[in-house]
PQR file of N, CA, C, O and H, with PARSE charges and radii, in Angstrom:
ATOM      1  N   MET A   1     -16.839 -13.165   5.827 -0.4000 1.5000
ATOM      2  CA  MET A   1     -17.660 -12.241   5.040 -0.0000 2.0000
ATOM      3  C   MET A   1     -17.659 -12.782   3.577  0.5500 1.7000
ATOM      4  O   MET A   1     -16.626 -13.193   3.050 -0.5500 1.4000
ATOM      5  N   SER A   2     -18.815 -12.764   2.975 -0.4000 1.5000
ATOM      6  CA  SER A   2     -18.892 -13.254   1.609 -0.0000 2.0000
ATOM      7  C   SER A   2     -18.537 -12.106   0.654  0.5500 1.7000
ATOM      8  O   SER A   2     -18.805 -10.938   0.937 -0.5500 1.4000
ATOM      9  H   SER A   2     -19.655 -12.430   3.403  0.4000 1.0000
ATOM     10  N   ILE A   3     -17.928 -12.468  -0.485 -0.4000 1.5000
ATOM     11  CA  ILE A   3     -17.507 -11.491  -1.474 -0.0000 2.0000
ATOM     12  C   ILE A   3     -18.442 -11.565  -2.684  0.5500 1.7000
ATOM     13  O   ILE A   3     -18.642 -12.633  -3.263 -0.5500 1.4000
ATOM     14  H   ILE A   3     -17.710 -13.416  -0.715  0.4000 1.0000
ATOM     15  N   GLU A   4     -18.996 -10.444  -3.047 -0.4000 1.5000
ATOM     16  CA  GLU A   4     -19.928 -10.453  -4.189 -0.0000 2.0000
ATOM     17  C   GLU A   4     -19.214 -10.203  -5.512  0.5500 1.7000
ATOM     18  O   GLU A   4     -19.705 -10.648  -6.549 -0.5500 1.4000
ATOM     19  H   GLU A   4     -18.833  -9.577  -2.577  0.4000 1.0000
ATOM     20  N   TYR A   5     -18.068  -9.507  -5.523 -0.4000 1.5000
ATOM     21  CA  TYR A   5     -17.369  -9.178  -6.736 -0.0000 2.0000
ATOM     22  C   TYR A   5     -15.904  -9.477  -6.607  0.5500 1.7000
ATOM     23  O   TYR A   5     -15.358  -9.494  -5.504 -0.5500 1.4000
ATOM     24  H   TYR A   5     -17.669  -9.145  -4.681  0.4000 1.0000
ATOM     25  N   GLY A   6     -15.263  -9.712  -7.729 -0.4000 1.5000
ATOM     26  CA  GLY A   6     -13.799  -9.893  -7.686 -0.0000 2.0000
ATOM     27  C   GLY A   6     -13.413 -11.336  -7.731  0.5500 1.7000
ATOM     28  O   GLY A   6     -14.235 -12.241  -7.878 -0.5500 1.4000
ATOM     29  H   GLY A   6     -15.707  -9.698  -8.626  0.4000 1.0000
ATOM     30  N   ILE A   7     -12.101 -11.513  -7.597 -0.4000 1.5000
ATOM     31  CA  ILE A   7     -11.472 -12.826  -7.644 -0.0000 2.0000
ATOM     32  C   ILE A   7     -10.574 -12.963  -6.428  0.5500 1.7000
ATOM     33  O   ILE A   7      -9.870 -12.014  -6.083 -0.5500 1.4000
ATOM     34  H   ILE A   7     -11.433 -10.778  -7.478  0.4000 1.0000
ATOM     35  N   PRO A   8     -10.574 -14.096  -5.777 -0.5600 1.5000
ATOM     36  CA  PRO A   8      -9.686 -14.290  -4.620  0.2800 2.0000
ATOM     37  C   PRO A   8      -8.209 -14.075  -5.047  0.5500 1.7000
ATOM     38  O   PRO A   8      -7.803 -14.452  -6.146 -0.5500 1.4000
ATOM     39  N   GLN A   9      -7.434 -13.462  -4.146 -0.4000 1.5000
ATOM     40  CA  GLN A   9      -6.021 -13.250  -4.428 -0.0000 2.0000
ATOM     41  C   GLN A   9      -5.324 -14.584  -4.563  0.5500 1.7000
ATOM     42  O   GLN A   9      -5.558 -15.512  -3.787 -0.5500 1.4000
ATOM     43  H   GLN A   9      -7.764 -13.155  -3.253  0.4000 1.0000
ATOM     44  N   GLY A  10      -4.444 -14.666  -5.586 -0.4000 1.5000
ATOM     45  CA  GLY A  10      -3.713 -15.876  -5.836 -0.0000 2.0000
ATOM     46  C   GLY A  10      -4.445 -16.916  -6.695  0.5500 1.7000
ATOM     47  O   GLY A  10      -3.944 -18.018  -6.916 -0.5500 1.4000
ATOM     48  H   GLY A  10      -4.255 -13.913  -6.216  0.4000 1.0000
ATOM     49  N   PHE A  11      -5.645 -16.541  -7.178 -0.4000 1.5000
ATOM     50  CA  PHE A  11      -6.452 -17.410  -7.984 -0.0000 2.0000
ATOM     51  C   PHE A  11      -5.739 -17.633  -9.315  0.5500 1.7000
ATOM     52  O   PHE A  11      -5.206 -16.675  -9.876 -0.5500 1.4000
ATOM     53  H   PHE A  11      -6.052 -15.645  -6.999  0.4000 1.0000
ATOM     54  N   VAL A  12      -5.708 -18.832  -9.830 -0.4000 1.5000
ATOM     55  CA  VAL A  12      -4.941 -19.149 -11.049 -0.0000 2.0000
ATOM     56  C   VAL A  12      -5.344 -18.302 -12.212  0.5500 1.7000
ATOM     57  O   VAL A  12      -4.467 -17.908 -12.981 -0.5500 1.4000
ATOM     58  H   VAL A  12      -6.141 -19.609  -9.374  0.4000 1.0000
ATOM     59  N   LEU A  13      -6.635 -17.979 -12.411 -0.4000 1.5000
ATOM     60  CA  LEU A  13      -7.118 -17.263 -13.530 -0.0000 2.0000
ATOM     61  C   LEU A  13      -7.070 -15.724 -13.347  0.5500 1.7000
ATOM     62  O   LEU A  13      -7.436 -14.991 -14.265 -0.5500 1.4000
ATOM     63  H   LEU A  13      -7.347 -18.298 -11.786  0.4000 1.0000
ATOM     64  N   SER A  14      -6.636 -15.245 -12.207 -0.4000 1.5000
ATOM     65  CA  SER A  14      -6.743 -13.834 -11.902 -0.0000 2.0000
ATOM     66  C   SER A  14      -5.930 -13.004 -12.891  0.5500 1.7000
ATOM     67  O   SER A  14      -6.416 -11.953 -13.308 -0.5500 1.4000
ATOM     68  H   SER A  14      -6.339 -15.840 -11.461  0.4000 1.0000
ATOM     69  N   SER A  15      -4.738 -13.401 -13.290 -0.4000 1.5000
ATOM     70  CA  SER A  15      -3.921 -12.636 -14.240 -0.0000 2.0000
ATOM     71  C   SER A  15      -4.576 -12.580 -15.608  0.5500 1.7000
ATOM     72  O   SER A  15      -4.612 -11.523 -16.239 -0.5500 1.4000
ATOM     73  H   SER A  15      -4.343 -14.255 -12.951  0.4000 1.0000
ATOM     74  N   LEU A  16      -5.086 -13.693 -16.065 -0.4000 1.5000
ATOM     75  CA  LEU A  16      -5.789 -13.763 -17.381 -0.0000 2.0000
ATOM     76  C   LEU A  16      -7.019 -12.898 -17.380  0.5500 1.7000
ATOM     77  O   LEU A  16      -7.244 -12.145 -18.328 -0.5500 1.4000
ATOM     78  H   LEU A  16      -5.057 -14.551 -15.553  0.4000 1.0000
ATOM     79  N   LEU A  17      -7.823 -12.984 -16.339 -0.4000 1.5000
ATOM     80  CA  LEU A  17      -9.019 -12.199 -16.268 -0.0000 2.0000
ATOM     81  C   LEU A  17      -8.733 -10.700 -16.156  0.5500 1.7000
ATOM     82  O   LEU A  17      -9.484  -9.886 -16.694 -0.5500 1.4000
ATOM     83  H   LEU A  17      -7.640 -13.596 -15.569  0.4000 1.0000
ATOM     84  N   PHE A  18      -7.680 -10.339 -15.480 -0.4000 1.5000
ATOM     85  CA  PHE A  18      -7.246  -8.933 -15.356 -0.0000 2.0000
ATOM     86  C   PHE A  18      -6.862  -8.424 -16.781  0.5500 1.7000
ATOM     87  O   PHE A  18      -7.275  -7.330 -17.166 -0.5500 1.4000
ATOM     88  H   PHE A  18      -7.070 -11.000 -15.043  0.4000 1.0000
ATOM     89  N   ILE A  19      -6.115  -9.171 -17.523 -0.4000 1.5000
ATOM     90  CA  ILE A  19      -5.739  -8.754 -18.861 -0.0000 2.0000
ATOM     91  C   ILE A  19      -6.947  -8.598 -19.767  0.5500 1.7000
ATOM     92  O   ILE A  19      -7.019  -7.638 -20.534 -0.5500 1.4000
ATOM     93  H   ILE A  19      -5.779 -10.060 -17.210  0.4000 1.0000
ATOM     94  N   ILE A  20      -7.890  -9.512 -19.698 -0.4000 1.5000
ATOM     95  CA  ILE A  20      -9.106  -9.419 -20.495 -0.0000 2.0000
ATOM     96  C   ILE A  20      -9.868  -8.131 -20.128  0.5500 1.7000
ATOM     97  O   ILE A  20     -10.331  -7.412 -21.013 -0.5500 1.4000
ATOM     98  H   ILE A  20      -7.832 -10.293 -19.075  0.4000 1.0000
ATOM     99  N   TYR A  21      -9.990  -7.856 -18.874 -0.4000 1.5000
ATOM    100  CA  TYR A  21     -10.689  -6.641 -18.406 -0.0000 2.0000
ATOM    101  C   TYR A  21      -9.963  -5.379 -18.934  0.5500 1.7000
ATOM    102  O   TYR A  21     -10.614  -4.474 -19.456 -0.5500 1.4000
ATOM    103  H   TYR A  21      -9.613  -8.440 -18.155  0.4000 1.0000
ATOM    104  N   ILE A  22      -8.660  -5.317 -18.806 -0.4000 1.5000
ATOM    105  CA  ILE A  22      -7.885  -4.182 -19.231 -0.0000 2.0000
ATOM    106  C   ILE A  22      -8.010  -3.991 -20.717  0.5500 1.7000
ATOM    107  O   ILE A  22      -8.194  -2.864 -21.175 -0.5500 1.4000
ATOM    108  H   ILE A  22      -8.131  -6.052 -18.382  0.4000 1.0000
ATOM    109  N   ASN A  23      -7.917  -5.054 -21.487 -0.4000 1.5000
ATOM    110  CA  ASN A  23      -8.060  -4.957 -22.938 -0.0000 2.0000
ATOM    111  C   ASN A  23      -9.404  -4.350 -23.354  0.5500 1.7000
ATOM    112  O   ASN A  23      -9.465  -3.514 -24.256 -0.5500 1.4000
ATOM    113  H   ASN A  23      -7.767  -5.969 -21.114  0.4000 1.0000
ATOM    114  N   ASP A  24     -10.463  -4.775 -22.695 -0.4000 1.5000
ATOM    115  CA  ASP A  24     -11.773  -4.185 -22.988 -0.0000 2.0000
ATOM    116  C   ASP A  24     -11.820  -2.729 -22.643  0.5500 1.7000
ATOM    117  O   ASP A  24     -12.490  -1.965 -23.339 -0.5500 1.4000
ATOM    118  H   ASP A  24     -10.413  -5.454 -21.962  0.4000 1.0000
ATOM    119  N   MET A  25     -11.149  -2.305 -21.610 -0.4000 1.5000
ATOM    120  CA  MET A  25     -11.131  -0.944 -21.194 -0.0000 2.0000
ATOM    121  C   MET A  25     -10.476  -0.094 -22.274  0.5500 1.7000
ATOM    122  O   MET A  25     -10.953   1.007 -22.550 -0.5500 1.4000
ATOM    123  H   MET A  25     -10.605  -2.925 -21.045  0.4000 1.0000
ATOM    124  N   ILE A  26      -9.428  -0.554 -22.877 -0.4000 1.5000
ATOM    125  CA  ILE A  26      -8.708   0.159 -23.941 -0.0000 2.0000
ATOM    126  C   ILE A  26      -9.660   0.348 -25.137  0.5500 1.7000
ATOM    127  O   ILE A  26      -9.706   1.423 -25.734 -0.5500 1.4000
ATOM    128  H   ILE A  26      -9.040  -1.447 -22.653  0.4000 1.0000
ATOM    129  N   LYS A  27     -10.399  -0.681 -25.469 -0.4000 1.5000
ATOM    130  CA  LYS A  27     -11.275  -0.621 -26.609 -0.0000 2.0000
ATOM    131  C   LYS A  27     -12.428   0.344 -26.465  0.5500 1.7000
ATOM    132  O   LYS A  27     -12.862   0.941 -27.451 -0.5500 1.4000
ATOM    133  H   LYS A  27     -10.362  -1.555 -24.984  0.4000 1.0000
ATOM    134  N   ILE A  28     -12.937   0.511 -25.243 -0.4000 1.5000
ATOM    135  CA  ILE A  28     -14.119   1.358 -25.092 -0.0000 2.0000
ATOM    136  C   ILE A  28     -13.781   2.840 -24.723  0.5500 1.7000
ATOM    137  O   ILE A  28     -14.677   3.683 -24.676 -0.5500 1.4000
ATOM    138  H   ILE A  28     -12.585   0.026 -24.443  0.4000 1.0000
ATOM    139  N   CYS A  29     -12.537   3.129 -24.476 -0.4000 1.5000
ATOM    140  CA  CYS A  29     -12.161   4.476 -24.197 -0.0000 2.0000
ATOM    141  C   CYS A  29     -12.414   5.354 -25.394  0.5500 1.7000
ATOM    142  O   CYS A  29     -11.993   4.997 -26.494 -0.5500 1.4000
ATOM    143  H   CYS A  29     -11.810   2.444 -24.514  0.4000 1.0000
ATOM    144  N   PRO A  30     -13.080   6.488 -25.245 -0.5600 1.5000
ATOM    145  CA  PRO A  30     -13.310   7.363 -26.430  0.2800 2.0000
ATOM    146  C   PRO A  30     -11.981   8.022 -26.891  0.5500 1.7000
ATOM    147  O   PRO A  30     -10.978   8.009 -26.177 -0.5500 1.4000
ATOM    148  N   GLU A  31     -12.021   8.586 -28.091 -0.4000 1.5000
ATOM    149  CA  GLU A  31     -10.853   9.166 -28.687 -0.0000 2.0000
ATOM    150  C   GLU A  31     -10.379  10.401 -27.916  0.5500 1.7000
ATOM    151  O   GLU A  31      -9.217  10.794 -28.016 -0.5500 1.4000
ATOM    152  H   GLU A  31     -12.836   8.596 -28.671  0.4000 1.0000
ATOM    153  N   GLU A  32     -11.273  10.999 -27.161 -0.4000 1.5000
ATOM    154  CA  GLU A  32     -10.866  12.202 -26.372 -0.0000 2.0000
ATOM    155  C   GLU A  32      -9.935  11.888 -25.225  0.5500 1.7000
ATOM    156  O   GLU A  32      -9.363  12.807 -24.639 -0.5500 1.4000
ATOM    157  H   GLU A  32     -12.217  10.680 -27.079  0.4000 1.0000
ATOM    158  N   CYS A  33      -9.764  10.634 -24.885 -0.4000 1.5000
ATOM    159  CA  CYS A  33      -8.852  10.307 -23.792 -0.0000 2.0000
ATOM    160  C   CYS A  33      -7.679   9.520 -24.299  0.5500 1.7000
ATOM    161  O   CYS A  33      -7.739   8.888 -25.354 -0.5500 1.4000
ATOM    162  H   CYS A  33     -10.229   9.888 -25.361  0.4000 1.0000
ATOM    163  N   ASN A  34      -6.606   9.566 -23.533 -0.4000 1.5000
ATOM    164  CA  ASN A  34      -5.382   8.790 -23.769 -0.0000 2.0000
ATOM    165  C   ASN A  34      -5.256   7.846 -22.629  0.5500 1.7000
ATOM    166  O   ASN A  34      -5.555   8.178 -21.482 -0.5500 1.4000
ATOM    167  H   ASN A  34      -6.558  10.079 -22.676  0.4000 1.0000
ATOM    168  N   ILE A  35      -4.796   6.624 -22.959 -0.4000 1.5000
ATOM    169  CA  ILE A  35      -4.682   5.638 -21.873 -0.0000 2.0000
ATOM    170  C   ILE A  35      -3.284   4.991 -21.992  0.5500 1.7000
ATOM    171  O   ILE A  35      -2.845   4.602 -23.074 -0.5500 1.4000
ATOM    172  H   ILE A  35      -4.553   6.354 -23.891  0.4000 1.0000
ATOM    173  N   LYS A  36      -2.638   4.898 -20.884 -0.4000 1.5000
ATOM    174  CA  LYS A  36      -1.290   4.240 -20.797 -0.0000 2.0000
ATOM    175  C   LYS A  36      -1.384   3.138 -19.747  0.5500 1.7000
ATOM    176  O   LYS A  36      -1.895   3.336 -18.645 -0.5500 1.4000
ATOM    177  H   LYS A  36      -2.995   5.213 -20.005  0.4000 1.0000
ATOM    178  N   ILE A  37      -0.879   1.983 -20.126 -0.4000 1.5000
ATOM    179  CA  ILE A  37      -0.978   0.817 -19.202 -0.0000 2.0000
ATOM    180  C   ILE A  37       0.412   0.171 -19.110  0.5500 1.7000
ATOM    181  O   ILE A  37       1.061  -0.105 -20.120 -0.5500 1.4000
ATOM    182  H   ILE A  37      -0.464   1.822 -21.021  0.4000 1.0000
ATOM    183  N   PHE A  38       0.840  -0.057 -17.876 -0.4000 1.5000
ATOM    184  CA  PHE A  38       2.059  -0.802 -17.646 -0.0000 2.0000
ATOM    185  C   PHE A  38       1.830  -1.741 -16.454  0.5500 1.7000
ATOM    186  O   PHE A  38       1.559  -1.288 -15.342 -0.5500 1.4000
ATOM    187  H   PHE A  38       0.314   0.167 -17.056  0.4000 1.0000
ATOM    188  N   ALA A  39       1.940  -3.029 -16.694 -0.4000 1.5000
ATOM    189  CA  ALA A  39       1.719  -4.045 -15.685 -0.0000 2.0000
ATOM    190  C   ALA A  39       0.323  -3.860 -15.079  0.5500 1.7000
ATOM    191  O   ALA A  39      -0.667  -4.042 -15.786 -0.5500 1.4000
ATOM    192  H   ALA A  39       2.161  -3.397 -17.598  0.4000 1.0000
ATOM    193  N   ASP A  40       0.213  -3.506 -13.803 -0.4000 1.5000
ATOM    194  CA  ASP A  40      -1.063  -3.313 -13.183 -0.0000 2.0000
ATOM    195  C   ASP A  40      -1.456  -1.821 -12.960  0.5500 1.7000
ATOM    196  O   ASP A  40      -2.406  -1.517 -12.238 -0.5500 1.4000
ATOM    197  H   ASP A  40       1.018  -3.358 -13.228  0.4000 1.0000
ATOM    198  N   ASP A  41      -0.710  -0.932 -13.589 -0.4000 1.5000
ATOM    199  CA  ASP A  41      -0.960   0.516 -13.425 -0.0000 2.0000
ATOM    200  C   ASP A  41      -1.703   0.986 -14.721  0.5500 1.7000
ATOM    201  O   ASP A  41      -1.341   0.605 -15.834 -0.5500 1.4000
ATOM    202  H   ASP A  41       0.062  -1.179 -14.174  0.4000 1.0000
ATOM    203  N   THR A  42      -2.704   1.788 -14.531 -0.4000 1.5000
ATOM    204  CA  THR A  42      -3.454   2.374 -15.634 -0.0000 2.0000
ATOM    205  C   THR A  42      -3.534   3.844 -15.415  0.5500 1.7000
ATOM    206  O   THR A  42      -3.876   4.305 -14.326 -0.5500 1.4000
ATOM    207  H   THR A  42      -2.998   2.097 -13.627  0.4000 1.0000
ATOM    208  N   LEU A  43      -3.211   4.613 -16.474 -0.4000 1.5000
ATOM    209  CA  LEU A  43      -3.288   6.063 -16.450 -0.0000 2.0000
ATOM    210  C   LEU A  43      -4.190   6.498 -17.612  0.5500 1.7000
ATOM    211  O   LEU A  43      -3.932   6.216 -18.782 -0.5500 1.4000
ATOM    212  H   LEU A  43      -2.933   4.239 -17.359  0.4000 1.0000
ATOM    213  N   ILE A  44      -5.244   7.190 -17.228 -0.4000 1.5000
ATOM    214  CA  ILE A  44      -6.157   7.737 -18.234 -0.0000 2.0000
ATOM    215  C   ILE A  44      -6.057   9.272 -18.125  0.5500 1.7000
ATOM    216  O   ILE A  44      -6.207   9.820 -17.033 -0.5500 1.4000
ATOM    217  H   ILE A  44      -5.453   7.420 -16.277  0.4000 1.0000
ATOM    218  N   TYR A  45      -5.809   9.951 -19.225 -0.4000 1.5000
ATOM    219  CA  TYR A  45      -5.703  11.402 -19.153 -0.0000 2.0000
ATOM    220  C   TYR A  45      -6.366  12.057 -20.361  0.5500 1.7000
ATOM    221  O   TYR A  45      -6.498  11.450 -21.424 -0.5500 1.4000
ATOM    222  H   TYR A  45      -5.687   9.505 -20.112  0.4000 1.0000
ATOM    223  N   VAL A  46      -6.772  13.289 -20.175 -0.4000 1.5000
ATOM    224  CA  VAL A  46      -7.417  14.068 -21.197 -0.0000 2.0000
ATOM    225  C   VAL A  46      -6.750  15.443 -21.256  0.5500 1.7000
ATOM    226  O   VAL A  46      -6.057  15.851 -20.324 -0.5500 1.4000
ATOM    227  H   VAL A  46      -6.664  13.782 -19.312  0.4000 1.0000
ATOM    228  N   THR A  47      -6.970  16.148 -22.368 -0.4000 1.5000
ATOM    229  CA  THR A  47      -6.461  17.533 -22.435 -0.0000 2.0000
ATOM    230  C   THR A  47      -7.677  18.467 -22.689  0.5500 1.7000
ATOM    231  O   THR A  47      -8.694  18.062 -23.252 -0.5500 1.4000
ATOM    232  H   THR A  47      -7.532  15.816 -23.126  0.4000 1.0000
ATOM    233  N   GLY A  48      -7.521  19.699 -22.257 -0.4000 1.5000
ATOM    234  CA  GLY A  48      -8.564  20.691 -22.469 -0.0000 2.0000
ATOM    235  C   GLY A  48      -8.137  22.101 -22.153  0.5500 1.7000
ATOM    236  O   GLY A  48      -7.032  22.340 -21.666 -0.5500 1.4000
ATOM    237  H   GLY A  48      -6.695  20.028 -21.800  0.4000 1.0000
ATOM    238  N   GLU A  49      -9.011  23.017 -22.429 -0.4000 1.5000
ATOM    239  CA  GLU A  49      -8.732  24.432 -22.251 -0.0000 2.0000
ATOM    240  C   GLU A  49      -9.021  24.932 -20.837  0.5500 1.7000
ATOM    241  O   GLU A  49      -8.465  25.949 -20.421 -0.5500 1.4000
ATOM    242  H   GLU A  49      -9.909  22.823 -22.825  0.4000 1.0000
ATOM    243  N   SER A  50      -9.879  24.236 -20.092 -0.4000 1.5000
ATOM    244  CA  SER A  50     -10.281  24.721 -18.791 -0.0000 2.0000
ATOM    245  C   SER A  50     -10.477  23.524 -17.853  0.5500 1.7000
ATOM    246  O   SER A  50     -10.620  22.387 -18.303 -0.5500 1.4000
ATOM    247  H   SER A  50     -10.331  23.410 -20.430  0.4000 1.0000
ATOM    248  N   SER A  51     -10.480  23.793 -16.569 -0.4000 1.5000
ATOM    249  CA  SER A  51     -10.703  22.722 -15.598 -0.0000 2.0000
ATOM    250  C   SER A  51     -12.111  22.151 -15.730  0.5500 1.7000
ATOM    251  O   SER A  51     -12.321  20.969 -15.459 -0.5500 1.4000
ATOM    252  H   SER A  51     -10.364  24.716 -16.203  0.4000 1.0000
ATOM    253  N   THR A  52     -13.047  22.944 -16.129 -0.4000 1.5000
ATOM    254  CA  THR A  52     -14.422  22.452 -16.313 -0.0000 2.0000
ATOM    255  C   THR A  52     -14.454  21.491 -17.496  0.5500 1.7000
ATOM    256  O   THR A  52     -15.085  20.438 -17.399 -0.5500 1.4000
ATOM    257  H   THR A  52     -12.876  23.904 -16.349  0.4000 1.0000
ATOM    258  N   GLU A  53     -13.799  21.812 -18.605 -0.4000 1.5000
ATOM    259  CA  GLU A  53     -13.742  20.924 -19.751 -0.0000 2.0000
ATOM    260  C   GLU A  53     -13.042  19.610 -19.377  0.5500 1.7000
ATOM    261  O   GLU A  53     -13.474  18.536 -19.794 -0.5500 1.4000
ATOM    262  H   GLU A  53     -13.286  22.667 -18.683  0.4000 1.0000
ATOM    263  N   LEU A  54     -11.981  19.697 -18.607 -0.4000 1.5000
ATOM    264  CA  LEU A  54     -11.255  18.504 -18.202 -0.0000 2.0000
ATOM    265  C   LEU A  54     -12.134  17.618 -17.317  0.5500 1.7000
ATOM    266  O   LEU A  54     -12.158  16.398 -17.475 -0.5500 1.4000
ATOM    267  H   LEU A  54     -11.630  20.570 -18.268  0.4000 1.0000
ATOM    268  N   GLU A  55     -12.864  18.256 -16.369 -0.4000 1.5000
ATOM    269  CA  GLU A  55     -13.722  17.538 -15.494 -0.0000 2.0000
ATOM    270  C   GLU A  55     -14.832  16.843 -16.265  0.5500 1.7000
ATOM    271  O   GLU A  55     -15.156  15.689 -15.985 -0.5500 1.4000
ATOM    272  H   GLU A  55     -12.844  19.248 -16.241  0.4000 1.0000
ATOM    273  N   ASN A  56     -15.430  17.553 -17.255 -0.4000 1.5000
ATOM    274  CA  ASN A  56     -16.487  16.965 -18.045 -0.0000 2.0000
ATOM    275  C   ASN A  56     -16.024  15.760 -18.849  0.5500 1.7000
ATOM    276  O   ASN A  56     -16.704  14.737 -18.932 -0.5500 1.4000
ATOM    277  H   ASN A  56     -15.167  18.490 -17.483  0.4000 1.0000
ATOM    278  N   LYS A  57     -14.828  15.917 -19.446 -0.4000 1.5000
ATOM    279  CA  LYS A  57     -14.271  14.823 -20.237 -0.0000 2.0000
ATOM    280  C   LYS A  57     -13.982  13.595 -19.385  0.5500 1.7000
ATOM    281  O   LYS A  57     -14.311  12.472 -19.767 -0.5500 1.4000
ATOM    282  H   LYS A  57     -14.275  16.747 -19.378  0.4000 1.0000
ATOM    283  N   MET A  58     -13.356  13.819 -18.213 -0.4000 1.5000
ATOM    284  CA  MET A  58     -13.060  12.679 -17.331 -0.0000 2.0000
ATOM    285  C   MET A  58     -14.301  12.004 -16.826  0.5500 1.7000
ATOM    286  O   MET A  58     -14.358  10.776 -16.770 -0.5500 1.4000
ATOM    287  H   MET A  58     -13.089  14.732 -17.902  0.4000 1.0000
ATOM    288  N   ASN A  59     -15.322  12.795 -16.447 -0.4000 1.5000
ATOM    289  CA  ASN A  59     -16.591  12.219 -16.017 -0.0000 2.0000
ATOM    290  C   ASN A  59     -17.197  11.369 -17.120  0.5500 1.7000
ATOM    291  O   ASN A  59     -17.754  10.307 -16.843 -0.5500 1.4000
ATOM    292  H   ASN A  59     -15.275  13.793 -16.493  0.4000 1.0000
ATOM    293  N   MET A  60     -17.096  11.827 -18.391 -0.4000 1.5000
ATOM    294  CA  MET A  60     -17.619  11.048 -19.498 -0.0000 2.0000
ATOM    295  C   MET A  60     -16.865   9.728 -19.616  0.5500 1.7000
ATOM    296  O   MET A  60     -17.478   8.674 -19.782 -0.5500 1.4000
ATOM    297  H   MET A  60     -16.643  12.690 -18.616  0.4000 1.0000
ATOM    298  N   VAL A  61     -15.538   9.784 -19.530 -0.4000 1.5000
ATOM    299  CA  VAL A  61     -14.726   8.577 -19.621 -0.0000 2.0000
ATOM    300  C   VAL A  61     -15.051   7.600 -18.535  0.5500 1.7000
ATOM    301  O   VAL A  61     -15.208   6.404 -18.780 -0.5500 1.4000
ATOM    302  H   VAL A  61     -15.040  10.641 -19.395  0.4000 1.0000
ATOM    303  N   PHE A  62     -15.155   8.125 -17.299 -0.4000 1.5000
ATOM    304  CA  PHE A  62     -15.457   7.263 -16.125 -0.0000 2.0000
ATOM    305  C   PHE A  62     -16.813   6.567 -16.309  0.5500 1.7000
ATOM    306  O   PHE A  62     -16.963   5.384 -16.003 -0.5500 1.4000
ATOM    307  H   PHE A  62     -15.028   9.096 -17.099  0.4000 1.0000
ATOM    308  N   SER A  63     -17.791   7.321 -16.813 -0.4000 1.5000
ATOM    309  CA  SER A  63     -19.150   6.767 -16.952 -0.0000 2.0000
ATOM    310  C   SER A  63     -19.138   5.645 -18.052  0.5500 1.7000
ATOM    311  O   SER A  63     -19.825   4.631 -17.931 -0.5500 1.4000
ATOM    312  H   SER A  63     -17.669   8.282 -17.061  0.4000 1.0000
ATOM    313  N   ILE A  64     -18.324   5.880 -19.126 -0.4000 1.5000
ATOM    314  CA  ILE A  64     -18.235   4.817 -20.135 -0.0000 2.0000
ATOM    315  C   ILE A  64     -17.561   3.587 -19.597  0.5500 1.7000
ATOM    316  O   ILE A  64     -17.997   2.468 -19.867 -0.5500 1.4000
ATOM    317  H   ILE A  64     -17.766   6.705 -19.224  0.4000 1.0000
ATOM    318  N   ILE A  65     -16.503   3.776 -18.840 -0.4000 1.5000
ATOM    319  CA  ILE A  65     -15.777   2.592 -18.288 -0.0000 2.0000
ATOM    320  C   ILE A  65     -16.632   1.876 -17.242  0.5500 1.7000
ATOM    321  O   ILE A  65     -16.628   0.647 -17.191 -0.5500 1.4000
ATOM    322  H   ILE A  65     -16.149   4.685 -18.621  0.4000 1.0000
ATOM    323  N   GLU A  66     -17.349   2.602 -16.428 -0.4000 1.5000
ATOM    324  CA  GLU A  66     -18.232   1.983 -15.431 -0.0000 2.0000
ATOM    325  C   GLU A  66     -19.349   1.219 -16.079  0.5500 1.7000
ATOM    326  O   GLU A  66     -19.735   0.154 -15.597 -0.5500 1.4000
ATOM    327  H   GLU A  66     -17.353   3.601 -16.470  0.4000 1.0000
ATOM    328  N   GLY A  67     -19.896   1.757 -17.200 -0.4000 1.5000
ATOM    329  CA  GLY A  67     -21.071   1.223 -17.860 -0.0000 2.0000
ATOM    330  C   GLY A  67     -21.008  -0.182 -18.197  0.5500 1.7000
ATOM    331  O   GLY A  67     -21.959  -0.725 -18.760 -0.5500 1.4000
ATOM    332  H   GLY A  67     -19.582   2.623 -17.591  0.4000 1.0000
TER
END
C-alpha cells in the first residue's frame, strides 16, 4: 500500500522533522490554550466556565492546528 503522508518508521530524519512540527504547533496555539510537551506526548488544555465554552475553545484550537 502506498503512503501519502508521514515518514517511514526508523527514518533518519523522523526525530528532527517531529521536533520541527511540534515547535510550529507551540507557536500557533492561541493564548486561550495551554500546551505541555514531553518527549512524544502533547497535552493541550483550556479553561472555561461551561462545557460549551470549553468545547468551543478546543474546536478553535484544533482548527488552528489543522489549518
